[in-house]
C-alpha positions, 0 to 999 in steps of 0.5 A: 586650273589642274594645279589650283585644284591639286593645291586646294586638295593636297595642302590641307591634307599635308597639314594633317600629317603631323597630328596623325598616328602612323597608320592614318599618316601612311594612308594620307601620304598615299592618298597624296601620292595618288593626287600627284599621279593624277597631275602627272598623268594629266601632263603626260596625256596632254603631251601624248594627245597630239602625238598619238593623232587619234580621235578623242574617243579612241585616245581615251580608250588606248593611251590614258589606261596605260599611262595612268595605271603605270603611274598609279602602280609606281608608289605601290610597287616601291612600297611593296617591294622595298618597304613592306610586303605585308598584304594587310598594309599594302592593300589599304595604301594601294586603294588610297593611291587610286582614291587620291587619283580619282579625287583630283580627276573627278574635281577637274572634270567637275570644274571643266563641266560645271554647268552640266554636272548633277548629283546623279553624275557625282554619285555615278562617278564615285561608284564607277570611275573612282572605284575602278581606279581604286580596284585597279591599283589594289589588284596590282598591290595585292599581286605584287605582295604575292610575286615578291615572295615568289622570285621566279614569278616576279618579272612575268607577274609584274607584267601580268598585273600591269596588263590586267589593270590596263585592260580593266581600265581600257575596258571600262573606258570602252564600255562607258563610251558605248551604248553599253555604258550601264555595264561600264558603270556597273562593272567596278561596283560588281567587282567590288561586291564580289571581292567583298563577298569572297573575302567575307565568306571565304568562298574563294581561296584567292591569295589577295583576299586573305588579309 
């Protein structure tokens, strides 16, 4: 079923590529790469689940954040290090990878729980888990453009960026499955709002906001 969903989403997008301009084509390509990472993460998580010997709840808090953030970061890392380190170009494609991942993940969850899902679930999912995926990947992309220009920080910086994304993802999974699930749902939207306001008003001098 996962691969059926993957093909239904990606094939129409692939057909669009020849008629798009360069900027739009780049975003759609990274959206597709995000979908590929979602399928890859599904396979890896499925393989690791019996090996981890953890209850389902503990597993989702420990293993998927590591697997998914490493896979999502890979195409962004390659693009930012080897092709283009302009923050204005990296941030949109990084967000596109996270959104592409979330589209496939949300659709799989929808199909698997078709009798239980509601419009409210879809809205909350879009503003919480989906946004979290995009923010984690965008943070890594923003950081890579910075450490790539400061060679002494490169390796420790990459480790720190990945650790930050994994921690944010794991914290979201922990909160969303606890009695504080409202905080979990609000966390990505609150972070997104803070980053937007900081960029808009230039009240925070953060390097990844200057694009």
